[in-house]
N, C-alpha and C positions, 0 to 999 in steps of 0.2 A: 491324652492326645487331643488337640483342638480339631475343629472341623477343617481348618485350612491344612493342618498336618496330614489329615487323612487323605487329602487329594494329592499329596506328594508321593511318588513311587518309592518303593523300599530302597532301591539302589541309591536314589538321591538322598534319602534320609540317612542311610548308612555312611555314604560318602561325607556328608556334612558332619556326622558324629565323629568320624575318625580322621577328618582332615584330608581326605583323598581327592584333592582338587584336580589331579590330572587323569583320573580314571576314565572319564568320558572320551577323551582324546585317545587314550590307550585302547579302549574297547573298540572304538571306531577303526583305528589303524589295524589292530589285529584281525578284525572281522573282514576288512576290505583288502588289506595288503599282505596278510600273513596266512591266509587260508585257515584261520582258526574257526573251529566249530563252536556252536553255542555251549557245548559241554566244556570245551577248552576255555571259553570265556568265563563260564561259571567257576571253574577251578582257579583261573587267574584272579578273578575278583575276590573270591573267598580267601585266597592266600594273601592278598593285599590287606584284607581286613585283619587276618590273624597276625600278620607282620606288624601292622599298626598298633594292635593291642599289646603285642610283646614289646615293642619299642616304647610305648606309653608307660609300661610297667618297668622299663629299664632292664628287661630281661636280656641275658646274654644271647646273642644270635650268631651262631656260626654258619658257615656255608652249608646249604642244604637243610638247615634246621627247620625252616618254615615249611618247606615242601614235605619233609618227613613227618612233622607234627600234624599237618593237615591230613596226610594220608592216614595216620593212626586214628585221628578223630572221626574220619568219615568213611573209610573203606569198609565194605561188607565182609571182607575176608580177614579182618583183624579180630583177634580174640577179645573177649570181654575183659580179660585180665590186662591185656595191653592197653585197652581203652581207659581202664581205671588208672593205670600207671601214668599215662600221658596226661590225664586230667589232674592227677595229684601233682605232677611235675609243674604244670602250668600254675596251679594254685600256689605252690611254693615260690614261684617266680613273681607272684603278684598279679597273675592274669586270672580272671573269672571265666572258666571255660564255657559255662552255661550262657553267660552274657555274650561271649564272642560267637558261639555257634548259633545263637538266636539271630545274629546279624548276617549269617550266611544266606545266600540266595540260591534259588534253583535256576536251571537254564531257561525255564519258562519265564521267570522274572527278568532274566537278562534279555530274552527275546522281546518282551513287552517294553522294556526300557529302550532298547535299540529302535524299535518301531515307533513308539509313541512319544518318546522324549528326544531322541536324536534323529528321527526321520531316516533311519537306516533300513534298507530293504534286506530282510533276513531270509528271503526266499532263495538267495544265491547259495548254491551248493559248492563248497570248495572241491578242487580236484583231489582225488585220493591216489596215493602211490602204493605200489606193492608192499613197500616197507610199512606204511601206515596200516595197510590191511592186515599184514602179519601181526603187527603189534596189537591191534584191536582184538583180533580173533584169538591169539594165543593168551592174551591177558584174560579173556573171558573163559577160555578152557582151564587156565591155571586156577582162576577163582572158583570155577565149578568143581574142580578136583579137590580143592581145599574144603569147600562147603560139604561136598559129598563125604569126604573122609571124616570130617567133624561130626556129621550127622550119624554115620555108621558107629562111631565111637560112643555117641550119646545113646544110640539104640542098644549097643552092647552093654553099657553101664546100667541101662534100665532093664536088662534081661530079655530084650526082645529078639536079639540075635546072638549066636554063639560063634565067635571067630577070634583068631589071634590078631595081632597088630596088622593093620591093612595098609596097602599102598595103592592109591587110586590113580589110574591112568586113563585118560580119554583119548579116543582115536576118532578123528574127524575125516570123513570121506565124502567126496563130491561125485554124484552120478549124473551123467548126461541123459536126459529123458529121450533124446533122439536115438542114440546108438547103444545106450546102456553102459558105456565105458565108465569106469570109476577111477578116481584119482584121490590121493591125499591132497589136502589144501595146499601144502607147500609145493607139491609136484605140479599141480595145476597152474600155480603162479609162475613156476619156473618155465613150464612149457608155453604158457600164454594162450593156449587153445586146446580144444579137444581133437582127437584123431579124425572125427567126422567132419570137423571144420576144414582140416587139410584136404580131405576127400572132395569136399564141395568146391574147393578152389582149383582143383585139377581140371 
């Protein structure tokens, strides 16, 4: 890499490499007009890179294939066997998975690109809906359940615990520090307020 290349941000280098000429406009629009978070923009950008690599290799792309492949490559709750399988499938299609994933960027890199290259203010926090909140929290709970179950099975295989097949279920409860009332996460969102909030308004 030349000295001049080292001054170019990774997003610009990757866009030039894969011919993603419209990405800057798409990132700006999604951040400013679609309430996309930096994590959302990270996923969008990396999926565009993966799609470009698959198209460059003339790999067959069916609906949802890019999103599913990206998930299998990057998600923490995907087994090592599934990751090996998707990497092998990409290689058979003519895609070098290591080269592609090395071009993936983090949300911090997206933030830097937006701020320093596009002059976009990333301090804006998009509005969150109850649906967004449920999706975020329940995905985290589901991932934690999967990781916990996998860890217990590994401990069992290593002889550290003795237990039959396990079924891990997490229960999330929210407690109000003022009145001590407890709610499940879903119930709190459904009610929209604590009992003591109702008392305060009377």
